[in-house]
C-alpha positions in Angstrom: 64.2 -192.8 60.4 62.6 -189.4 60.7 64.2 -186.6 58.7 63.2 -183.7 61.0 63.1 -183.8 64.8 59.8 -182.0 64.9 58.2 -185.1 63.2 59.0 -187.3 66.2 56.2 -188.2 68.7 58.7 -187.3 71.4 59.3 -183.8 70.2 56.7 -182.1 72.5 57.8 -184.3 75.4 61.4 -183.4 75.1 60.7 -179.8 74.1 57.5 -179.1 76.2 56.5 -175.5 76.6 54.2 -176.0 79.5 53.6 -178.8 82.1 50.8 -180.1 84.3 51.9 -182.0 87.4 49.8 -184.7 89.1 51.1 -185.9 92.5 53.1 -182.9 93.6 52.3 -181.3 96.9 53.9 -179.3 99.7 55.2 -182.5 101.2 58.8 -182.3 100.1 59.4 -186.0 100.8 56.9 -187.2 98.2 58.1 -188.4 94.8 55.9 -186.1 92.9 57.1 -183.1 94.8 60.7 -184.1 94.3 60.1 -184.2 90.5 58.5 -180.8 90.5 61.3 -179.4 92.6 63.8 -180.7 90.0 61.9 -179.0 87.2 62.0 -175.7 89.1 65.7 -176.1 90.0 66.4 -176.6 86.3 65.0 -173.2 85.5 62.3 -174.4 83.2 60.9 -171.3 81.4 57.4 -172.5 80.6 54.2 -172.5 82.7 53.8 -175.2 85.4 50.4 -176.2 86.6 50.2 -178.4 89.8 46.9 -180.2 90.2 45.9 -180.9 93.8 42.5 -181.5 95.4 43.2 -179.6 98.6 46.2 -177.3 98.2 45.7 -173.9 96.7 49.4 -173.4 96.1 52.1 -176.0 95.6 55.8 -175.0 95.9 54.8 -171.3 95.4 52.8 -172.2 92.3 49.0 -171.7 91.9 47.4 -175.1 92.1 44.2 -176.4 90.4 41.7 -178.9 91.7 41.2 -180.5 88.3 42.8 -180.6 84.9 39.6 -179.1 83.5 40.3 -175.9 85.5 43.6 -175.2 83.7 43.8 -171.9 81.8 45.4 -173.6 78.8 46.1 -177.0 77.3 49.7 -177.9 78.5 52.1 -179.7 76.2 53.0 -182.4 78.7 51.4 -184.1 81.7 53.7 -185.6 84.4 51.8 -188.2 86.5 53.2 -189.4 89.8 50.0 -190.9 91.4 48.9 -194.2 92.9 48.5 -196.9 90.2 44.8 -197.2 90.7 44.1 -193.6 89.6 46.6 -193.2 86.8 44.2 -194.3 84.0 41.4 -192.0 85.0 43.8 -189.1 85.2 45.1 -189.9 81.7 41.6 -190.0 80.4 40.9 -186.6 81.9 44.0 -185.3 80.3 42.9 -186.7 76.9 39.5 -185.0 77.2 41.3 -181.7 78.0 43.3 -182.2 74.7 46.7 -182.9 76.3 48.6 -185.1 73.8 51.8 -186.0 75.7 52.4 -187.6 79.1 55.1 -189.0 81.3 53.7 -191.7 83.6 56.2 -192.1 86.5 53.9 -194.4 88.5 54.7 -198.1 88.6 52.6 -201.1 89.4 51.7 -202.1 85.8 53.0 -205.0 83.6 56.1 -205.4 85.7 54.0 -206.5 88.6 52.1 -209.3 86.9 48.7 -210.1 85.4 46.7 -207.4 87.2 49.2 -204.7 86.4 49.3 -205.9 82.8 45.5 -205.4 82.5 45.9 -201.8 83.8 48.6 -201.2 81.2 46.4 -202.5 78.5 43.7 -200.0 79.5 46.4 -197.3 79.5 47.3 -198.1 75.9 43.6 -198.0 74.9 43.3 -194.5 76.4 46.4 -193.4 74.6 45.0 -194.7 71.3 41.5 -193.2 71.8 42.9 -189.7 72.5 46.0 -189.8 70.3 48.3 -189.5 73.3 52.1 -190.0 73.2 53.2 -191.5 76.5 56.5 -192.3 78.1 56.2 -195.1 80.7 54.6 -196.2 82.8 57.3 -196.9 85.4 59.8 -194.4 84.1 61.4 -191.0 84.9 60.6 -189.4 81.6 63.1 -187.0 80.0 66.0 -184.7 80.6 66.8 -182.2 77.9 69.3 -179.7 79.3 69.3 -177.7 76.1 65.6 -176.9 76.8 66.0 -176.8 80.6 63.5 -179.6 81.1 64.1 -182.5 83.5 61.2 -184.6 84.8 63.5 -186.9 86.9 64.0 -186.5 90.6 67.7 -185.7 90.4 68.8 -182.2 89.4 71.2 -182.1 86.4 73.9 -179.5 87.3 76.2 -180.4 84.4 76.3 -178.6 81.1 74.4 -179.7 78.0 76.3 -182.2 76.0 76.3 -184.4 72.9 75.4 -187.8 74.3 71.9 -188.9 73.6 70.5 -191.7 75.8 67.5 -194.0 75.6 67.3 -196.2 78.7 65.1 -198.9 80.0 66.4 -197.9 83.5 65.6 -194.5 85.0 68.7 -194.7 87.3 71.0 -194.9 84.3 69.7 -191.5 83.4 69.8 -189.8 86.8 73.0 -191.4 88.1 74.9 -190.4 85.0 74.4 -186.7 85.4 77.3 -186.3 87.9 79.3 -189.2 86.4 79.4 -187.6 82.9 80.1 -184.1 84.2 83.4 -185.5 85.7 84.6 -186.0 82.1 83.2 -182.6 80.9 80.4 -184.6 79.2 76.7 -184.2 79.3 73.4 -185.4 77.7 71.9 -183.8 74.7 68.6 -185.5 75.7 68.1 -188.6 77.9 64.9 -190.7 77.9 63.8 -193.1 80.5 61.2 -195.4 78.7 60.1 -197.7 81.5 57.5 -200.3 80.4 57.2 -198.8 76.9 53.5 -199.1 76.7 53.2 -196.5 73.9 56.6 -195.0 73.1 59.7 -197.2 73.2 63.4 -197.3 72.8 63.0 -197.3 69.0 61.1 -194.1 69.0 63.7 -192.5 71.3 66.5 -193.8 69.0 64.8 -192.2 66.0 64.4 -188.9 67.8 68.1 -188.8 68.8 69.1 -189.7 65.3 67.5 -186.5 64.1 68.5 -184.4 67.1 71.1 -181.7 66.1 72.6 -181.7 69.5 73.3 -185.4 69.6 76.6 -186.7 68.2 76.5 -190.2 69.6 73.6 -192.4 70.9 73.7 -194.7 73.9 71.2 -197.4 74.6 70.6 -199.3 77.8 68.6 -202.3 76.8 66.8 -205.0 78.8 64.7 -206.3 75.9 63.6 -205.1 72.4 60.0 -205.7 71.3 60.0 -204.3 67.8 63.1 -206.0 66.4 62.5 -205.3 62.7 61.8 -201.6 63.4 64.9 -201.4 65.7 67.1 -202.8 63.0 65.6 -200.5 60.3 66.0 -197.3 62.4 69.5 -198.2 63.6 70.8 -198.9 60.1 69.4 -195.5 58.9 71.2 -193.7 61.7 74.7 -195.3 61.8 76.0 -193.9 58.6 75.6 -190.5 60.3 75.9 -191.1 64.0 77.4 -193.9 66.1 75.2 -196.0 68.3 76.6 -197.8 71.4 74.5 -200.3 73.3 74.7 -202.1 76.7 72.4 -205.2 76.9 71.8 -206.9 80.2 69.2 -209.6 79.4 71.5 -212.2 77.9 72.1 -214.2 81.1 69.5 -216.0 83.2 69.9 -213.6 86.1 69.8 -210.5 83.8 66.7 -211.8 82.1 64.8 -212.2 85.4 66.0 -208.9 86.7 64.9 -207.1 83.5 61.4 -208.5 83.6 60.9 -207.6 87.3 62.2 -204.1 86.6 60.3 -203.1 83.5 58.5 -206.2 82.3 61.1 -206.4 79.5 61.2 -209.7 77.5 64.9 -210.5 77.0 66.4 -212.9 74.5 69.6 -215.0 74.2 72.8 -213.0 74.3 73.8 -214.4 70.9 70.6 -213.1 69.3 71.2 -209.6 70.5 74.9 -209.8 69.6 74.0 -210.7 66.0 71.3 -208.0 65.9 73.8 -205.3 67.0 76.4 -206.4 64.5 73.9 -206.4 61.6 72.5 -203.0 62.6 76.0 -201.5 63.0 75.6 -200.9 66.7 78.8 -201.1 68.9 78.2 -203.3 71.9 79.7 -202.3 75.3 80.4 -204.7 78.1 79.3 -202.4 80.9 77.5 -199.0 81.4 80.9 -197.5 82.2 82.3 -198.7 78.9 79.3 -197.5 77.0 80.0 -194.0 78.1 83.7 -194.5 77.5 82.9 -195.3 73.9 80.5 -192.4 73.6 83.2 -190.0 74.9 85.7 -191.1 72.2 83.1 -191.4 69.4 81.6 -188.0 70.1 84.9 -186.1 70.6 87.3 -187.4 68.1 87.8 -187.6 64.3 86.7 -190.9 62.7 89.1 -193.5 61.4 88.7 -197.0 60.0 92.3 -197.9 60.5 93.6 -199.8 63.6 97.3 -198.8 63.6 98.3 -197.1 66.8 101.5 -195.3 67.9 102.0 -194.9 71.6 103.8 -192.0 73.2 105.0 -192.4 76.8 107.6 -191.1 79.2 107.8 -194.3 81.2 108.6 -197.9 80.2 105.9 -199.6 82.3 102.9 -197.6 81.1 104.1 -198.0 77.5 104.4 -201.8 77.8 100.9 -201.8 79.4 99.5 -199.8 76.6 101.1 -202.0 74.0 99.6 -205.1 75.6 96.2 -203.4 75.9 96.2 -202.4 72.3 97.0 -206.0 71.2 94.2 -207.4 73.3 91.8 -204.8 71.8 92.6 -205.9 68.3 94.8 -202.9 67.5 98.1 -203.0 65.7 101.3 -201.1 66.8 102.6 -199.1 63.9 106.1 -199.8 62.5 107.6 -196.3 62.4 109.1 -195.1 59.2 112.8 -194.2 58.9 111.7 -190.6 58.3 109.8 -190.5 61.6 112.7 -192.2 63.5 115.1 -189.6 62.2 112.9 -186.8 63.3 112.6 -188.3 66.8 116.3 -188.7 67.4 117.0 -185.2 68.9 114.2 -185.7 71.5 114.9 -189.2 72.7 117.3 -189.5 75.6 119.7 -192.5 76.1 117.3 -193.9 78.6 114.4 -193.8 76.1 113.3 -195.8 73.1 112.6 -194.8 69.5 110.5 -197.9 68.8 106.8 -198.1 69.3 106.0 -197.3 72.1 108.0 -194.1 71.8 109.5 -193.8 75.3 110.7 -190.4 76.5 112.0 -191.4 79.9 114.1 -188.6 81.3 113.7 -186.6 78.2 116.0 -183.6 77.9 113.1 -181.2 77.2 109.9 -182.2 79.0 107.9 -179.5 77.1 108.5 -181.3 73.8 106.1 -184.0 75.0 103.2 -181.5 74.5 103.9 -180.4 70.9 107.0 -181.5 69.0 106.7 -185.2 69.7 103.0 -185.7 69.0 103.4 -183.6 65.8 106.0 -186.0 64.5 104.0 -189.1 65.5 100.8 -187.8 63.9 102.6 -187.2 60.7 103.6 -190.9 60.6 102.0 -192.3 57.5 101.8 -195.8 59.0 99.8 -194.6 62.0 96.0 -194.1 62.2 95.8 -193.1 65.9 97.9 -191.7 68.7 97.8 -192.9 72.3 99.5 -190.7 74.8 100.4 -191.5 78.4 99.7 -188.3 80.4 101.7 -187.9 83.6 100.7 -185.3 86.2 104.1 -184.4 87.9 102.9 -181.4 89.9 105.2 -182.2 92.8 108.2 -182.7 90.5 107.5 -179.3 88.9 107.3 -177.7 92.3 110.6 -179.2 93.3 112.3 -177.9 90.2 110.9 -174.5 90.8 112.2 -174.5 94.3 115.6 -175.6 93.0 115.6 -172.7 90.6 115.1 -170.3 93.5 111.5 -169.5 93.2 110.0 -168.2 96.5 108.1 -171.0 98.4 104.9 -169.0 98.5 104.9 -168.6 94.7 105.8 -172.2 93.9 102.3 -173.7 93.9 100.9 -170.9 91.7 103.7 -171.0 89.2 103.6 -174.8 89.0 99.9 -174.7 88.3 100.5 -172.1 85.5 103.1 -174.4 83.9 100.8 -177.5 84.1 97.8 -175.6 82.7 100.0 -174.1 79.9 101.2 -177.6 79.0 97.6 -178.9 78.9 96.5 -175.9 76.8 99.3 -176.5 74.3 98.7 -180.2 74.0 94.9 -180.0 73.8 94.8 -177.1 71.4 97.2 -178.8 69.1 95.5 -182.1 69.1 92.0 -180.7 68.5 93.3 -179.5 65.1 94.4 -182.9 64.0 92.6 -185.2 61.6 93.7 -188.3 63.4 92.2 -189.3 66.7 94.3 -188.9 69.9 93.4 -190.5 73.2 95.2 -190.1 76.5 95.5 -192.5 79.4 96.7 -192.0 82.9 96.9 -193.6 86.3 96.3 -190.4 88.2 93.2 -188.8 89.7 91.2 -186.5 87.4 91.6 -183.8 90.0 95.2 -183.1 88.9 95.5 -179.7 87.1 96.9 -181.0 83.9 94.3 -183.7 83.5 91.4 -181.5 84.5 92.4 -178.8 82.0 93.1 -181.3 79.2 89.7 -183.0 79.6 88.0 -179.6 79.9 89.4 -178.7 76.5 88.0 -181.9 74.8 90.7 -184.5 74.9 89.5 -187.9 76.2 91.8 -189.2 78.9 91.0 -192.6 80.3 92.1 -194.1 83.6 94.2 -197.0 82.5 95.5 -198.2 79.1 92.8 -200.9 78.8 90.0 -198.4 78.7 91.8 -196.2 76.3 92.6 -199.1 73.9 89.0 -200.4 73.9 87.8 -196.9 73.1 90.2 -196.7 70.2 89.0 -200.0 69.0 85.4 -198.6 69.1 86.6 -195.7 66.9 88.0 -198.2 64.4 84.9 -200.3 64.6 82.6 -197.4 63.9 84.7 -196.2 61.0 84.4 -199.6 59.3 80.7 -199.8 60.1 80.0 -196.4 58.6 82.0 -197.3 55.5 80.1 -200.6 55.1 76.7 -199.0 55.5 77.5 -196.2 53.1 78.6 -198.8 50.5 75.3 -200.6 51.1 73.3 -197.4 50.6 75.3 -196.6 47.5 74.6 -200.0 46.1 70.9 -199.8 46.9 70.7 -196.4 45.1 72.2 -198.0 41.9 69.4 -200.5 41.8 66.6 -198.0 42.0 
């Protein structure tokens, strides 16, 4: 594992100060032009040099006929050219002194023997000139903290804490909007493609040293450097969680992975064992991978699995209890002290067991402070799971019944909902125990939108919330195990 991020071969790719583009033109439908437009849309602050044989200006930038004509040696070359001319372009970049490149062009090893020969030549060129290359057959890098994005999709979300290394470019670009819906974003995201020079292990090491990255996500179709992968992962997990989604375990997944990036997959059991030994948490889908990242990057750690559930409806409480059991979590037995504290808040229609059911509670506002405060103080509980209802129409009806003018009702209802969300989220952020919400409502509702914006993970459905809590517990135990291993190793030195 690298100690400082500047030591990484990816540093000047993810933090490039200047770019040269091959394949961009004034034809806005071309792939190269789309990538250059993305860089411009992202407000990249460095110099950009398009290289084009005919055009004197490309997208309002001065263009150059050859890389040798550039007024400086750029940090990074982005190549979106026909496969047949990629290697000669790389060699010209090497002679110019350019040390980093993103090769977007496909048609290499993933296409068979002829492409594999071309990729072998590409690797030889990289070795001769000391070049660090992402790709070929990739989309490169998105680092919103440095306003660099070499993909073809603009990233309009805020910089975040999720670091991604992906053997699929789409799982970089298609996640921009998806993550922003949860108020999440990437710290840095890498598309590695065929991994001719730099691979998923290099990216993982970079993200392990990245100060903006709290949790690392890996989309994997195959791992070539198994020993290095294990070594780097085990060095990272005592400090940062790693979540992986592997797709090559089935026959269909293996075939799809090879045709996609030329990845050599292995049996599912092999990767499952590798992940367990390395301390990597395995997700069952891309969606679940980011669910786990949301919880792991937002909440305090725990190695306990005892959960208390807070709800104001019996059905969601029962669903949450069942989901927790299926996820390997335990429902806490509440102490007499906690039960006595709850009595004033629990109506006759509710329940003081676990789940704590507040159906038809006398004071709805107690749901947002008093009740969670009591439950988080429970010594038998490691985590709190809260069912968050979004009763905007009910609040509006109550306000109308209180005589509030019709025209003022929506605004006042919104203020109440946002105030409740503020109270809940600000209180929970100060807690040392993790709290996760779940709901069956759309994320567009005011209370959910505000709660999520303020940093509380709220999952759609109890199952997703329970599995995210199980991931928290798993990482807490992994971290404790790895720290014990490191301590034991230090004693023998």
